mmCIF file of the C-alpha atoms, coordinates in Angstrom:
data_MODEL
# 
_entry.id   MODEL 
# 
loop_
_atom_site.group_PDB 
_atom_site.id 
_atom_site.type_symbol 
_atom_site.label_atom_id 
_atom_site.label_alt_id 
_atom_site.label_comp_id 
_atom_site.label_asym_id 
_atom_site.label_entity_id 
_atom_site.label_seq_id 
_atom_site.pdbx_PDB_ins_code 
_atom_site.Cartn_x 
_atom_site.Cartn_y 
_atom_site.Cartn_z 
_atom_site.occupancy 
_atom_site.B_iso_or_equiv 
_atom_site.pdbx_formal_charge 
_atom_site.auth_seq_id 
_atom_site.auth_comp_id 
_atom_site.auth_asym_id 
_atom_site.auth_atom_id 
_atom_site.pdbx_PDB_model_num 
ATOM 1  C CA . MET A 1 1  ? 26.528 -83.413 -13.957 1.00 0.00 ? 1  MET A CA 1 
ATOM 2  C CA . THR A 1 2  ? 24.207 -80.694 -14.015 1.00 0.00 ? 2  THR A CA 1 
ATOM 3  C CA . PRO A 1 3  ? 25.515 -76.976 -14.063 1.00 0.00 ? 3  PRO A CA 1 
ATOM 4  C CA . VAL A 1 4  ? 23.533 -74.843 -10.714 1.00 0.00 ? 4  VAL A CA 1 
ATOM 5  C CA . LYS A 1 5  ? 24.937 -71.556 -11.150 1.00 0.00 ? 5  LYS A CA 1 
ATOM 6  C CA . THR A 1 6  ? 27.418 -69.449 -12.895 1.00 0.00 ? 6  THR A CA 1 
ATOM 7  C CA . PHE A 1 7  ? 29.266 -67.009 -11.647 1.00 0.00 ? 7  PHE A CA 1 
ATOM 8  C CA . ASP A 1 8  ? 31.362 -63.451 -12.049 1.00 0.00 ? 8  ASP A CA 1 
ATOM 9  C CA . THR A 1 9  ? 34.172 -65.055 -9.988  1.00 0.00 ? 9  THR A CA 1 
ATOM 10 C CA . ARG A 1 10 ? 35.483 -67.818 -8.477  1.00 0.00 ? 10 ARG A CA 1 
ATOM 11 C CA . VAL A 1 11 ? 35.567 -66.671 -5.227  1.00 0.00 ? 11 VAL A CA 1 
ATOM 12 C CA . GLU A 1 12 ? 32.020 -66.777 -5.244  1.00 0.00 ? 12 GLU A CA 1 
ATOM 13 C CA . ALA A 1 13 ? 31.642 -70.193 -6.641  1.00 0.00 ? 13 ALA A CA 1 
ATOM 14 C CA . ASP A 1 14 ? 33.367 -71.919 -4.236  1.00 0.00 ? 14 ASP A CA 1 
ATOM 15 C CA . LEU A 1 15 ? 31.904 -69.771 -1.163  1.00 0.00 ? 15 LEU A CA 1 
ATOM 16 C CA . ALA A 1 16 ? 28.551 -71.985 -3.044  1.00 0.00 ? 16 ALA A CA 1 
ATOM 17 C CA . ARG A 1 17 ? 30.389 -75.350 -2.887  1.00 0.00 ? 17 ARG A CA 1 
ATOM 18 C CA . ILE A 1 18 ? 31.549 -75.002 0.655   1.00 0.00 ? 18 ILE A CA 1 
ATOM 19 C CA . ALA A 1 19 ? 27.799 -74.060 1.699   1.00 0.00 ? 19 ALA A CA 1 
ATOM 20 C CA . LEU A 1 20 ? 26.654 -77.032 -0.678  1.00 0.00 ? 20 LEU A CA 1 
ATOM 21 C CA . ARG A 1 21 ? 29.041 -79.463 1.197   1.00 0.00 ? 21 ARG A CA 1 
ATOM 22 C CA . ALA A 1 22 ? 27.463 -78.139 4.158   1.00 0.00 ? 22 ALA A CA 1 
ATOM 23 C CA . GLU A 1 23 ? 24.177 -79.221 3.228   1.00 0.00 ? 23 GLU A CA 1 
ATOM 24 C CA . GLY A 1 24 ? 26.082 -83.033 1.824   1.00 0.00 ? 24 GLY A CA 1 
ATOM 25 C CA . ILE A 1 25 ? 25.951 -81.544 -1.607  1.00 0.00 ? 25 ILE A CA 1 
ATOM 26 C CA . GLU A 1 26 ? 28.451 -82.231 -3.282  1.00 0.00 ? 26 GLU A CA 1 
ATOM 27 C CA . ALA A 1 27 ? 29.847 -79.738 -5.842  1.00 0.00 ? 27 ALA A CA 1 
ATOM 28 C CA . THR A 1 28 ? 32.810 -78.824 -8.539  1.00 0.00 ? 28 THR A CA 1 
ATOM 29 C CA . VAL A 1 29 ? 33.836 -75.500 -10.148 1.00 0.00 ? 29 VAL A CA 1 
ATOM 30 C CA . VAL A 1 30 ? 34.545 -75.172 -13.355 1.00 0.00 ? 30 VAL A CA 1 
ATOM 31 C CA . GLY A 1 31 ? 35.438 -72.073 -15.830 1.00 0.00 ? 31 GLY A CA 1 
ATOM 32 C CA . LEU A 1 32 ? 37.757 -68.878 -15.715 1.00 0.00 ? 32 LEU A CA 1 
ATOM 33 C CA . ASP A 1 33 ? 36.507 -65.389 -13.478 1.00 0.00 ? 33 ASP A CA 1 
ATOM 34 C CA . VAL A 1 34 ? 34.911 -63.454 -15.964 1.00 0.00 ? 34 VAL A CA 1 
ATOM 35 C CA . ALA A 1 35 ? 38.063 -60.296 -15.954 1.00 0.00 ? 35 ALA A CA 1 
ATOM 36 C CA . LEU A 1 36 ? 40.479 -63.689 -17.209 1.00 0.00 ? 36 LEU A CA 1 
ATOM 37 C CA . GLU A 1 37 ? 40.952 -63.898 -20.321 1.00 0.00 ? 37 GLU A CA 1 
ATOM 38 C CA . GLY A 1 38 ? 38.823 -66.484 -22.580 1.00 0.00 ? 38 GLY A CA 1 
ATOM 39 C CA . GLY A 1 39 ? 36.353 -66.045 -18.784 1.00 0.00 ? 39 GLY A CA 1 
ATOM 40 C CA . ALA A 1 40 ? 33.138 -64.655 -20.399 1.00 0.00 ? 40 ALA A CA 1 
ATOM 41 C CA . GLU A 1 41 ? 31.058 -67.668 -19.279 1.00 0.00 ? 41 GLU A CA 1 
ATOM 42 C CA . GLY A 1 42 ? 31.882 -67.312 -16.171 1.00 0.00 ? 42 GLY A CA 1 
ATOM 43 C CA . VAL A 1 43 ? 32.556 -69.799 -13.401 1.00 0.00 ? 43 VAL A CA 1 
ATOM 44 C CA . ARG A 1 44 ? 30.408 -72.531 -12.802 1.00 0.00 ? 44 ARG A CA 1 
ATOM 45 C CA . LEU A 1 45 ? 28.846 -74.264 -10.516 1.00 0.00 ? 45 LEU A CA 1 
ATOM 46 C CA . LEU A 1 46 ? 28.509 -78.460 -10.800 1.00 0.00 ? 46 LEU A CA 1 
ATOM 47 C CA . VAL A 1 47 ? 26.339 -80.833 -8.913  1.00 0.00 ? 47 VAL A CA 1 
ATOM 48 C CA . ALA A 1 48 ? 25.235 -84.773 -9.904  1.00 0.00 ? 48 ALA A CA 1 
ATOM 49 C CA . ASP A 1 49 ? 22.174 -84.754 -12.135 1.00 0.00 ? 49 ASP A CA 1 
ATOM 50 C CA . ASP A 1 50 ? 20.329 -86.081 -8.576  1.00 0.00 ? 50 ASP A CA 1 
ATOM 51 C CA . LYS A 1 51 ? 21.224 -83.531 -6.535  1.00 0.00 ? 51 LYS A CA 1 
ATOM 52 C CA . ALA A 1 52 ? 20.298 -80.662 -8.801  1.00 0.00 ? 52 ALA A CA 1 
ATOM 53 C CA . ALA A 1 53 ? 17.030 -79.321 -7.892  1.00 0.00 ? 53 ALA A CA 1 
ATOM 54 C CA . ALA A 1 54 ? 18.271 -79.767 -3.905  1.00 0.00 ? 54 ALA A CA 1 
ATOM 55 C CA . ALA A 1 55 ? 20.901 -77.581 -5.017  1.00 0.00 ? 55 ALA A CA 1 
ATOM 56 C CA . ARG A 1 56 ? 18.890 -74.722 -6.261  1.00 0.00 ? 56 ARG A CA 1 
ATOM 57 C CA . LYS A 1 57 ? 16.803 -74.854 -3.269  1.00 0.00 ? 57 LYS A CA 1 
ATOM 58 C CA . ILE A 1 58 ? 19.746 -74.550 -1.138  1.00 0.00 ? 58 ILE A CA 1 
ATOM 59 C CA . LEU A 1 59 ? 21.379 -71.500 -3.669  1.00 0.00 ? 59 LEU A CA 1 
ATOM 60 C CA . ALA A 1 60 ? 18.071 -69.274 -3.507  1.00 0.00 ? 60 ALA A CA 1 
ATOM 61 C CA . SER A 1 61 ? 17.471 -69.137 0.244   1.00 0.00 ? 61 SER A CA 1 
ATOM 62 C CA . PRO A 1 62 ? 18.489 -66.630 2.055   1.00 0.00 ? 62 PRO A CA 1 
ATOM 63 C CA . PRO A 1 63 ? 21.852 -67.366 4.197   1.00 0.00 ? 63 PRO A CA 1 
ATOM 64 C CA . ARG A 1 64 ? 21.922 -68.699 7.302   1.00 0.00 ? 64 ARG A CA 1 
ATOM 65 C CA . GLY A 1 65 ? 23.594 -66.932 11.069  1.00 0.00 ? 65 GLY A CA 1 
ATOM 66 C CA . PRO A 1 66 ? 26.233 -67.676 12.744  1.00 0.00 ? 66 PRO A CA 1 
ATOM 67 C CA . VAL A 1 67 ? 25.736 -71.568 14.437  1.00 0.00 ? 67 VAL A CA 1 
# 
């Protein structure tokens, strides 16, 4: 598993995970919110090694409007 992005909150990470899943990329969220004790490293979003480049591209693109 490769970390593709780090977030300050679990909510942000979960939204990104949902966006990736909608594109067919499974992701895992690990870590604690920055506001919680021990959460200084933030919440990481991990994907399979072979999906990391595609996941980064999806996360870097502007959000799409309603379908």
